[in-house]
Biotite code that builds the C-alpha atoms (Angstrom):
import biotite.structure as struc

atoms = struc.array([
    struc.Atom([-59.685, 25.656, -157.470], chain_id="A", res_id=1, res_name="MET", atom_name="CA", element="C"),
    struc.Atom([-63.544, 23.957, -157.330], chain_id="A", res_id=2, res_name="THR", atom_name="CA", element="C"),
    struc.Atom([-64.559, 21.166, -158.471], chain_id="A", res_id=3, res_name="MET", atom_name="CA", element="C"),
    struc.Atom([-68.226, 22.245, -159.781], chain_id="A", res_id=4, res_name="HIS", atom_name="CA", element="C"),
    struc.Atom([-66.844, 22.514, -163.606], chain_id="A", res_id=5, res_name="LEU", atom_name="CA", element="C"),
    struc.Atom([-68.838, 21.740, -166.615], chain_id="A", res_id=6, res_name="PRO", atom_name="CA", element="C"),
    struc.Atom([-68.616, 18.702, -168.407], chain_id="A", res_id=7, res_name="VAL", atom_name="CA", element="C"),
    struc.Atom([-68.590, 19.106, -171.487], chain_id="A", res_id=8, res_name="ARG", atom_name="CA", element="C"),
    struc.Atom([-71.254, 18.479, -174.185], chain_id="A", res_id=9, res_name="PRO", atom_name="CA", element="C"),
    struc.Atom([-74.405, 17.703, -171.366], chain_id="A", res_id=10, res_name="VAL", atom_name="CA", element="C"),
    struc.Atom([-73.602, 20.241, -169.160], chain_id="A", res_id=11, res_name="TRP", atom_name="CA", element="C"),
    struc.Atom([-73.392, 18.432, -165.596], chain_id="A", res_id=12, res_name="THR", atom_name="CA", element="C"),
    struc.Atom([-71.310, 19.359, -163.203], chain_id="A", res_id=13, res_name="CYS", atom_name="CA", element="C"),
    struc.Atom([-67.997, 17.468, -162.470], chain_id="A", res_id=14, res_name="ALA", atom_name="CA", element="C"),
    struc.Atom([-68.238, 17.962, -158.570], chain_id="A", res_id=15, res_name="GLY", atom_name="CA", element="C"),
    struc.Atom([-72.183, 16.555, -158.033], chain_id="A", res_id=16, res_name="CYS", atom_name="CA", element="C"),
    struc.Atom([-73.479, 16.064, -160.932], chain_id="A", res_id=17, res_name="GLY", atom_name="CA", element="C"),
    struc.Atom([-76.376, 17.923, -161.829], chain_id="A", res_id=18, res_name="GLN", atom_name="CA", element="C"),
    struc.Atom([-76.963, 20.054, -164.192], chain_id="A", res_id=19, res_name="VAL", atom_name="CA", element="C"),
    struc.Atom([-74.767, 23.419, -164.641], chain_id="A", res_id=20, res_name="TRP", atom_name="CA", element="C"),
    struc.Atom([-73.910, 25.384, -162.612], chain_id="A", res_id=21, res_name="PRO", atom_name="CA", element="C"),
    struc.Atom([-75.305, 23.225, -160.042], chain_id="A", res_id=22, res_name="CYS", atom_name="CA", element="C"),
    struc.Atom([-76.158, 24.975, -156.523], chain_id="A", res_id=23, res_name="LEU", atom_name="CA", element="C"),
    struc.Atom([-72.784, 24.716, -155.316], chain_id="A", res_id=24, res_name="THR", atom_name="CA", element="C"),
    struc.Atom([-71.090, 26.724, -158.277], chain_id="A", res_id=25, res_name="ARG", atom_name="CA", element="C"),
    struc.Atom([-74.193, 29.165, -158.373], chain_id="A", res_id=26, res_name="LYS", atom_name="CA", element="C"),
    struc.Atom([-73.105, 30.179, -154.010], chain_id="A", res_id=27, res_name="ARG", atom_name="CA", element="C"),
    struc.Atom([-69.278, 30.229, -155.402], chain_id="A", res_id=28, res_name="GLN", atom_name="CA", element="C"),
    struc.Atom([-70.105, 33.077, -158.622], chain_id="A", res_id=29, res_name="LEU", atom_name="CA", element="C"),
    struc.Atom([-72.213, 35.143, -156.266], chain_id="A", res_id=30, res_name="LEU", atom_name="CA", element="C"),
    struc.Atom([-69.561, 35.248, -153.637], chain_id="A", res_id=31, res_name="ALA", atom_name="CA", element="C"),
    struc.Atom([-66.437, 35.633, -155.656], chain_id="A", res_id=32, res_name="GLU", atom_name="CA", element="C"),
    struc.Atom([-68.999, 38.370, -157.678], chain_id="A", res_id=33, res_name="PHE", atom_name="CA", element="C"),
    struc.Atom([-69.904, 40.259, -154.794], chain_id="A", res_id=34, res_name="ALA", atom_name="CA", element="C"),
    struc.Atom([-71.175, 43.853, -155.578], chain_id="A", res_id=35, res_name="GLY", atom_name="CA", element="C"),
    struc.Atom([-70.388, 42.835, -159.266], chain_id="A", res_id=36, res_name="ALA", atom_name="CA", element="C"),
    struc.Atom([-73.730, 41.689, -160.587], chain_id="A", res_id=37, res_name="ARG", atom_name="CA", element="C"),
    struc.Atom([-72.768, 43.106, -164.104], chain_id="A", res_id=38, res_name="VAL", atom_name="CA", element="C"),
    struc.Atom([-69.645, 41.651, -164.264], chain_id="A", res_id=39, res_name="SER", atom_name="CA", element="C"),
    struc.Atom([-71.576, 37.746, -163.255], chain_id="A", res_id=40, res_name="LEU", atom_name="CA", element="C"),
    struc.Atom([-73.356, 38.104, -166.519], chain_id="A", res_id=41, res_name="MET", atom_name="CA", element="C"),
    struc.Atom([-70.710, 39.203, -168.699], chain_id="A", res_id=42, res_name="LEU", atom_name="CA", element="C"),
    struc.Atom([-68.799, 35.529, -167.268], chain_id="A", res_id=43, res_name="TYR", atom_name="CA", element="C"),
    struc.Atom([-72.065, 33.793, -167.845], chain_id="A", res_id=44, res_name="LEU", atom_name="CA", element="C"),
    struc.Atom([-72.380, 34.941, -171.078], chain_id="A", res_id=45, res_name="THR", atom_name="CA", element="C"),
    struc.Atom([-69.661, 32.582, -172.322], chain_id="A", res_id=46, res_name="GLN", atom_name="CA", element="C"),
    struc.Atom([-70.552, 29.498, -171.043], chain_id="A", res_id=47, res_name="PHE", atom_name="CA", element="C"),
    struc.Atom([-74.076, 30.150, -172.609], chain_id="A", res_id=48, res_name="PHE", atom_name="CA", element="C"),
    struc.Atom([-72.993, 30.889, -175.626], chain_id="A", res_id=49, res_name="VAL", atom_name="CA", element="C"),
    struc.Atom([-71.253, 27.514, -174.945], chain_id="A", res_id=50, res_name="GLU", atom_name="CA", element="C"),
    struc.Atom([-73.688, 25.633, -173.989], chain_id="A", res_id=51, res_name="ALA", atom_name="CA", element="C"),
    struc.Atom([-75.916, 27.082, -177.159], chain_id="A", res_id=52, res_name="CYS", atom_name="CA", element="C"),
    struc.Atom([-73.427, 25.236, -179.435], chain_id="A", res_id=53, res_name="VAL", atom_name="CA", element="C"),
    struc.Atom([-72.784, 22.440, -176.825], chain_id="A", res_id=54, res_name="ASP", atom_name="CA", element="C"),
    struc.Atom([-76.600, 21.417, -176.691], chain_id="A", res_id=55, res_name="MET", atom_name="CA", element="C"),
    struc.Atom([-78.331, 22.075, -180.076], chain_id="A", res_id=56, res_name="PRO", atom_name="CA", element="C"),
    struc.Atom([-81.241, 20.782, -179.108], chain_id="A", res_id=57, res_name="THR", atom_name="CA", element="C"),
    struc.Atom([-82.266, 22.335, -176.269], chain_id="A", res_id=58, res_name="THR", atom_name="CA", element="C"),
    struc.Atom([-84.109, 25.810, -176.840], chain_id="A", res_id=59, res_name="THR", atom_name="CA", element="C"),
    struc.Atom([-82.017, 28.868, -176.205], chain_id="A", res_id=60, res_name="THR", atom_name="CA", element="C"),
    struc.Atom([-84.507, 29.528, -173.708], chain_id="A", res_id=61, res_name="GLY", atom_name="CA", element="C"),
    struc.Atom([-84.073, 27.005, -171.773], chain_id="A", res_id=62, res_name="THR", atom_name="CA", element="C"),
    struc.Atom([-80.145, 27.476, -171.499], chain_id="A", res_id=63, res_name="LEU", atom_name="CA", element="C"),
    struc.Atom([-81.431, 31.433, -170.968], chain_id="A", res_id=64, res_name="TYR", atom_name="CA", element="C"),
    struc.Atom([-83.489, 30.812, -168.101], chain_id="A", res_id=65, res_name="HIS", atom_name="CA", element="C"),
    struc.Atom([-80.534, 27.898, -166.530], chain_id="A", res_id=66, res_name="ARG", atom_name="CA", element="C"),
    struc.Atom([-77.547, 30.657, -167.575], chain_id="A", res_id=67, res_name="PHE", atom_name="CA", element="C"),
    struc.Atom([-78.757, 34.222, -166.397], chain_id="A", res_id=68, res_name="PHE", atom_name="CA", element="C"),
    struc.Atom([-81.934, 33.517, -164.284], chain_id="A", res_id=69, res_name="ALA", atom_name="CA", element="C"),
    struc.Atom([-80.450, 32.282, -161.208], chain_id="A", res_id=70, res_name="TRP", atom_name="CA", element="C"),
    struc.Atom([-78.539, 35.403, -159.793], chain_id="A", res_id=71, res_name="PRO", atom_name="CA", element="C"),
    struc.Atom([-81.848, 37.462, -158.920], chain_id="A", res_id=72, res_name="TYR", atom_name="CA", element="C"),
    struc.Atom([-83.170, 34.411, -157.348], chain_id="A", res_id=73, res_name="GLU", atom_name="CA", element="C"),
    struc.Atom([-83.446, 33.593, -153.818], chain_id="A", res_id=74, res_name="PRO", atom_name="CA", element="C"),
    struc.Atom([-79.711, 31.037, -153.504], chain_id="A", res_id=75, res_name="THR", atom_name="CA", element="C"),
    struc.Atom([-81.986, 29.348, -149.775], chain_id="A", res_id=76, res_name="ASP", atom_name="CA", element="C"),
    struc.Atom([-84.356, 28.240, -151.946], chain_id="A", res_id=77, res_name="ALA", atom_name="CA", element="C"),
    struc.Atom([-84.416, 25.058, -153.518], chain_id="A", res_id=78, res_name="PRO", atom_name="CA", element="C"),
    struc.Atom([-84.944, 23.651, -156.799], chain_id="A", res_id=79, res_name="PRO", atom_name="CA", element="C"),
    struc.Atom([-88.270, 24.265, -158.446], chain_id="A", res_id=80, res_name="ARG", atom_name="CA", element="C"),
    struc.Atom([-89.310, 21.336, -159.687], chain_id="A", res_id=81, res_name="GLU", atom_name="CA", element="C"),
    struc.Atom([-90.735, 22.238, -162.754], chain_id="A", res_id=82, res_name="HIS", atom_name="CA", element="C"),
    struc.Atom([-86.950, 24.012, -163.413], chain_id="A", res_id=83, res_name="ASP", atom_name="CA", element="C"),
    struc.Atom([-85.355, 20.952, -162.857], chain_id="A", res_id=84, res_name="HIS", atom_name="CA", element="C"),
    struc.Atom([-88.162, 19.506, -165.558], chain_id="A", res_id=85, res_name="ARG", atom_name="CA", element="C"),
    struc.Atom([-87.859, 21.079, -168.135], chain_id="A", res_id=86, res_name="ARG", atom_name="CA", element="C"),
    struc.Atom([-83.760, 21.166, -168.895], chain_id="A", res_id=87, res_name="LEU", atom_name="CA", element="C"),
    struc.Atom([-83.617, 17.770, -168.021], chain_id="A", res_id=88, res_name="HIS", atom_name="CA", element="C"),
    struc.Atom([-86.237, 17.310, -171.074], chain_id="A", res_id=89, res_name="GLY", atom_name="CA", element="C"),
])
């Protein structure tokens, strides 16, 4: 069982304090859903909807990118600075 779970309603990681899903959880999810990208996206959808409710002042586009863009980005690249600023306002 992972310790990298979301802390609601702020959506930070319980394991490392980063925005959730953190890099560790992203890597875990990619391994867990290897070869099943559609299933991964469906799994993330439930969290996206809950995050939209918990963080009504955060734009939907920001949350969309946070939950759905990363599975299509290289996992070994460091987080982009503009993403960090956008997610932390």
